[in-house]
matplotlib code that plots the C-alpha trace (Angstrom):
import matplotlib.pyplot as plt

x = [9.3, 12.5, 15.8, 19.1, 21.3, 24.6, 27.7, 28.9, 25.8, 26.2, 23.3, 24.8, 25.1, 28.6, 31.7, 34.6, 37.2, 39.8, 37.8, 39.6, 43.0, 42.7, 46.5, 46.2, 43.6, 42.1, 45.5, 46.9, 50.7, 52.2, 54.7, 58.1, 60.2, 63.9, 66.0, 68.9, 68.8, 70.2, 72.9, 73.3, 76.4, 77.7, 80.1, 83.5, 84.0, 87.3, 86.4, 88.0, 91.2, 91.7, 90.5, 91.5, 88.9, 91.0, 88.1, 85.3, 85.1, 84.4, 81.0, 77.6, 74.8, 74.0, 75.1, 78.2, 81.3, 84.9, 87.6, 90.8, 93.9, 96.8, 100.4, 102.0, 105.1, 108.3, 110.5, 114.2, 116.5, 120.2, 122.3, 125.2, 127.2, 125.8, 122.6, 119.3, 117.0, 113.5, 110.8, 107.7, 104.6, 103.7, 99.9, 98.3, 95.2, 92.0, 89.7, 86.1, 84.7, 80.9, 78.7, 75.9, 74.8, 72.7, 71.1, 68.4, 66.5, 63.1, 61.6, 58.5, 57.3, 53.7, 53.1, 51.3, 54.3, 56.8, 54.8, 55.0, 58.7, 61.4, 64.2, 64.8, 63.9, 64.7, 68.3, 68.7, 67.4, 69.7, 72.7, 71.6, 71.1, 74.7, 76.1, 73.9, 75.1, 78.7, 78.1, 76.3, 79.0, 81.8, 80.1, 79.6, 83.2, 84.8, 83.1, 84.1, 87.9, 88.8, 87.0, 89.1, 92.7, 95.5, 95.5, 99.1, 98.0, 95.7, 95.6, 97.8, 100.6, 100.5, 103.5, 104.0, 107.7, 108.0, 104.6, 105.3, 103.0, 100.0, 97.1, 94.4, 91.4, 87.7, 88.1, 91.3, 91.6, 94.4, 93.7, 94.7, 95.9, 97.9, 101.0, 100.8, 98.8, 101.9, 103.2, 99.9, 100.4, 104.0, 102.9, 100.4, 103.2, 105.5, 102.8, 102.6, 106.4, 106.7, 104.3, 106.5, 103.7, 104.9, 105.7, 104.1, 100.3, 99.6, 96.6, 95.4, 91.7, 91.0, 88.0, 88.2, 89.0, 92.1, 93.4, 92.8, 95.1, 97.7, 97.6, 98.0, 100.8, 104.6, 104.2, 102.3, 101.9, 105.6, 105.6, 102.3, 102.4, 99.1, 97.5, 98.5, 95.3, 92.7, 94.1, 90.7, 89.3, 87.7, 88.7, 92.4, 94.5, 98.0, 100.9, 102.4, 105.2, 104.4, 100.6, 98.2, 95.9, 92.1, 89.3, 86.1, 82.9, 81.9, 84.3, 82.7, 81.6, 80.9, 77.2, 77.7, 80.5, 81.4, 84.2, 86.8, 85.2, 86.6, 85.2, 86.1, 89.0, 91.9, 92.4, 95.6, 96.8, 97.5, 95.1, 96.1, 94.4, 90.8, 89.1, 85.7, 83.6, 80.4, 78.3, 75.2, 73.2, 69.9, 68.8, 65.5, 62.7, 59.1, 55.5, 53.8, 50.9, 49.0, 49.5, 50.1, 53.8, 57.3, 59.3, 63.1, 64.9, 68.3, 70.0, 73.6, 75.2, 78.5, 80.8, 84.0, 86.6, 89.9, 92.5, 95.6, 94.6, 98.2, 98.0, 95.6, 95.9, 93.5, 93.8, 90.9, 91.0, 89.1]
y = [22.0, 22.8, 22.5, 21.8, 24.8, 24.7, 24.7, 27.8, 29.8, 32.3, 30.7, 27.3, 25.7, 24.3, 25.3, 27.1, 24.6, 26.5, 26.6, 23.5, 25.3, 28.4, 29.1, 29.8, 32.6, 31.9, 31.9, 28.6, 28.2, 25.8, 23.1, 23.1, 19.9, 20.5, 18.2, 18.6, 15.9, 15.8, 13.3, 10.3, 9.8, 6.2, 4.3, 3.9, 0.3, -1.6, -5.2, -5.0, -3.7, -6.4, -9.6, -11.3, -12.0, -14.6, -17.0, -14.6, -15.4, -19.1, -18.7, -18.3, -18.9, -19.6, -23.1, -23.1, -24.5, -23.6, -26.1, -24.2, -26.3, -25.4, -25.7, -28.9, -28.8, -30.7, -32.2, -31.4, -34.0, -34.2, -36.2, -38.6, -40.3, -43.8, -43.4, -44.7, -41.7, -41.4, -40.6, -38.7, -37.9, -34.3, -33.7, -30.4, -29.8, -28.2, -25.5, -25.2, -21.7, -22.2, -19.6, -20.1, -16.6, -14.1, -10.6, -9.0, -5.8, -5.1, -1.6, -0.4, 2.9, 3.6, 4.9, 8.0, 8.9, 8.2, 10.4, 13.3, 12.9, 14.8, 12.5, 8.8, 7.3, 3.7, 4.6, 6.4, 3.3, 1.0, 3.2, 3.3, -0.5, -0.9, 1.2, -0.5, -3.9, -2.9, -1.7, -4.9, -7.2, -5.2, -5.5, -9.2, -10.0, -7.6, -9.6, -13.0, -12.4, -11.4, -14.6, -16.8, -15.5, -17.8, -18.5, -17.1, -13.8, -12.6, -12.7, -11.6, -14.0, -13.6, -14.3, -17.8, -17.6, -15.2, -15.5, -12.1, -9.8, -8.4, -7.9, -8.2, -10.5, -9.9, -10.6, -8.5, -5.9, -3.4, 0.1, 2.3, 5.9, 8.3, 7.2, 3.5, 3.4, 3.2, 0.3, -1.5, -1.1, -2.3, -5.3, -6.3, -6.1, -8.3, -10.9, -11.1, -11.0, -14.1, -15.8, -14.8, -12.8, -10.8, -7.1, -5.8, -5.8, -5.5, -3.6, -2.3, -1.4, 0.7, 2.7, 6.5, 7.2, 5.0, 6.7, 10.0, 8.8, 7.9, 11.4, 12.7, 10.3, 10.8, 9.4, 12.5, 13.3, 13.2, 9.4, 8.9, 8.9, 9.2, 9.4, 12.8, 13.2, 11.9, 10.8, 9.7, 7.9, 4.6, 5.2, 5.4, 7.1, 6.5, 4.1, 3.3, 0.8, -1.5, -1.2, 0.6, 2.1, 2.4, 3.9, 2.0, 2.4, -1.2, -3.1, -5.3, -3.4, -5.0, -4.5, -4.8, -2.4, -2.1, 0.0, -2.8, -4.6, -4.7, -1.9, -2.9, -4.4, -3.3, -5.7, -6.3, -8.7, -9.4, -9.8, -13.5, -14.2, -14.1, -14.6, -13.2, -13.9, -12.2, -12.0, -10.1, -13.1, -11.4, -7.9, -7.2, -4.7, -6.0, -4.8, -5.1, -7.6, -5.8, -2.1, 0.0, 0.4, -1.0, -3.3, -3.4, -6.1, -7.7, -10.7, -11.0, -14.3, -14.4, -16.4, -15.9, -18.1, -17.8, -19.2, -18.4, -17.7, -16.9, -13.9, -12.0, -10.6, -8.9, -6.8, -6.4, -2.9, -0.4]
z = [-96.1, -94.3, -96.1, -94.4, -93.9, -95.9, -93.7, -95.4, -94.4, -91.6, -89.9, -89.9, -86.5, -87.2, -85.1, -86.8, -88.1, -86.0, -82.8, -81.6, -81.9, -79.7, -79.9, -83.6, -83.0, -86.4, -88.2, -89.5, -88.9, -91.5, -90.3, -91.9, -91.6, -91.7, -93.9, -91.4, -88.8, -85.2, -85.6, -83.4, -81.3, -81.5, -79.3, -81.0, -82.1, -82.1, -83.0, -86.5, -84.9, -82.3, -84.0, -87.3, -90.0, -91.9, -92.2, -93.0, -96.7, -95.9, -94.3, -96.0, -93.5, -89.9, -88.9, -91.0, -89.3, -90.3, -89.2, -88.5, -88.5, -86.1, -87.1, -85.9, -83.6, -84.6, -81.9, -82.0, -80.4, -79.6, -82.1, -81.6, -84.3, -85.1, -83.1, -84.3, -85.3, -84.0, -86.5, -85.7, -87.7, -86.8, -86.7, -85.9, -83.9, -85.1, -83.8, -84.8, -85.6, -85.5, -87.1, -84.6, -83.8, -85.6, -85.3, -87.4, -87.9, -89.4, -89.9, -91.7, -93.1, -94.0, -97.5, -96.2, -94.0, -96.7, -99.1, -96.7, -95.9, -97.7, -96.6, -97.3, -93.9, -95.0, -95.9, -92.5, -90.7, -92.6, -91.6, -88.0, -88.0, -89.2, -86.4, -83.7, -85.0, -84.7, -81.1, -80.2, -81.6, -79.9, -76.6, -77.0, -78.1, -75.6, -72.9, -74.4, -74.9, -71.3, -70.0, -72.4, -72.1, -71.2, -67.4, -67.2, -68.7, -65.9, -62.1, -59.3, -60.3, -64.1, -66.3, -67.8, -66.9, -64.0, -62.2, -60.7, -62.7, -60.9, -63.3, -60.7, -60.3, -59.9, -56.2, -55.9, -58.6, -59.3, -58.1, -61.0, -60.6, -62.7, -60.8, -61.7, -64.9, -67.0, -64.9, -65.7, -69.4, -69.2, -67.1, -69.8, -72.3, -70.2, -69.9, -73.7, -74.0, -71.8, -74.2, -77.2, -78.7, -81.7, -80.8, -84.0, -84.2, -80.5, -79.2, -75.9, -75.2, -72.2, -70.8, -71.3, -67.6, -67.9, -71.0, -69.2, -66.4, -69.0, -70.3, -66.8, -65.9, -66.3, -69.8, -71.0, -74.6, -75.5, -75.3, -77.0, -80.8, -82.6, -85.9, -87.3, -89.3, -86.8, -83.5, -82.1, -85.1, -84.1, -80.5, -81.4, -78.8, -80.0, -79.4, -76.0, -75.5, -78.4, -78.1, -80.4, -77.7, -78.2, -76.1, -75.6, -73.6, -74.4, -72.2, -69.5, -66.3, -63.0, -62.3, -58.5, -57.7, -54.0, -52.6, -53.3, -56.2, -59.7, -61.9, -65.4, -67.4, -69.6, -72.5, -74.4, -77.0, -80.6, -83.5, -83.8, -80.4, -81.5, -84.8, -85.8, -88.9, -89.9, -93.1, -94.1, -95.4, -96.1, -96.8, -98.5, -98.9, -99.3, -99.1, -95.8, -95.7, -92.9, -93.8, -96.9, -96.5, -97.1, -94.8, -94.8, -92.9, -92.7, -91.1, -90.1, -89.0, -87.1, -84.8, -82.9, -81.2, -79.3, -81.6, -79.5, -75.9, -75.1, -77.4, -75.1, -71.6, -69.2, -66.1, -63.7, -62.3, -60.1]

ax = plt.figure().add_subplot(projection="3d")
ax.plot(x, y, z, "-o")
ax.set_aspect("equal")
plt.show()
């Protein structure tokens, strides 16, 4: 009667466990996972600096609607002794801020993988989701505002009073160089001046190549005042004229750029111009139904609206 040969026997017809790994030459090399991660580089976000969030506390879920009342205007009339006075009943308008947009994330980690990890993957994913959310919202709102500024605050004949300010159009953009970039900034300021926009609280958002031209221009660093502790925090460049200047890689870009086509925009304004409201309505961790693992997901609802279009201006440039 023949008995099976035990795998540990020298006569066993079994391959060596290491024969499938010739590079190891019979020596197992253990894997070491570092707890230090290669950090992600995120685009600087500016949404919280260029919009107001006055109505954010009044929303709770997708589909909410906030009715924003506008201040009524009172007519002032000339007076003569003995005249009959005219009476008016001032009524303000209303603007609807609809919370009709949402974004979500959902991630999962298998129990086996989680057991072998020496870092909290779920927390890392939550942090990355938060950054990606900010970038997505910035991109969306930075495309919305330029398309909804007051008609007198853009174009080749901008200026509600003068009509002589050249801020360019998509068909005929302004060519920006280090010799005229400061003029562009001042022109945006004039467009806001003619709309009686407050001088304090103004912002300007420009792509990096434009702020580089500003630094190369006659303005130079002596006229740019910055944050002494962190001048580039959140894309902050400094202050020019009455603008707090921010860099952004998230401004709209023309996808079809010919030699004479507009390339991107420079956006200027006051925080009163646009309002933005967002709320994290759902965040939860639950067990996966299809695998042995945990799922983490979150839902954010948001909405935005132009409250005062005259408080924003845009230049189309190349």
